[in-house]
N, C-alpha and C positions, 0 to 999 in steps of 0.2 A: 504494499500500500504506500503512495507517496501523497504527499502534501495536496495535490490536485485531486486527488479523490475523497478527500474529506469533504464532506458536506454538513451544515447545520441547518436543522429545521426546527420550527415550534411544533407544540403539539397540533396546534390547528392546522398548518399545513401538512402533517403527519395523516390527520384524519381527512383531510381533504383528499390527500393523494390515495388513502385507501378507498374512499368512498367511488373515485374514478377508477380504481381497480390496479394501481400502479404499485401496489404493494408485491415484493418479491417474496414473501412468506407463504409458505404453503400451509394454510391454516388447517385444512382439511387433514392433512398427513400430520401434522402437530397434534391435531385433537384425535386422531386416530391411534396414537401411539399408546401402547399397554405399560403400566407400571415396571413391567419386567424389563420392555425395551428402553425405556426412559433411566434405569438405573444402569444399564448396559451402556447407553451412551454416555452418562456422568461419569461412571468407572474408565471408561477409556479415552476421556479427555483430558490430556496433559497439564493444561491449566489448572484443573482442579485436583489433580491425584494427589497431592501433598496435604490439601486441606482437610482438618478432622469432620467427622460427621457430624460432631455436636456442636460446631464451629457455632452456629445458629445461638444455641442455648447460652452460650458464654459470651456473646457478641454485646457491646454496650454499646448507645448512641454517644456521640462526644461530640461538641462544636470546638472548633478551633479556636484558640484565644486570639483576640484581634491584635493585630500588629501597632506598636508603637510608632507614632510618626518620627521621623530623624529629627533630633535636637542639632539646632546649628548653633554657633557660637560666633558671634559678629563682634568686633572691636566696638569698642564704646564710642569712637568717632562716627560710626555707621549706623549707630541704632537711634542718634537723637538724643541721647540722654549724656547730660553733662559729667565731665569727670568727677 
């Protein structure tokens, strides 16, 4: 995948594309999969191979701490304050 193949769509854009039949997802095939087929597909996925099965029970939602804006030090003659 290169930088030219990455696209951004809003949820509304995606809904319009699906309504026009532009989705490339074969939903009938996805819905027809059995639990055993899903488990087999997940087990063969190299991206999830090392993830423990109970990761969701141990997961915690966390918000990143806000970044502090950088502080700048200016000489007194630049800030307008008398020496």
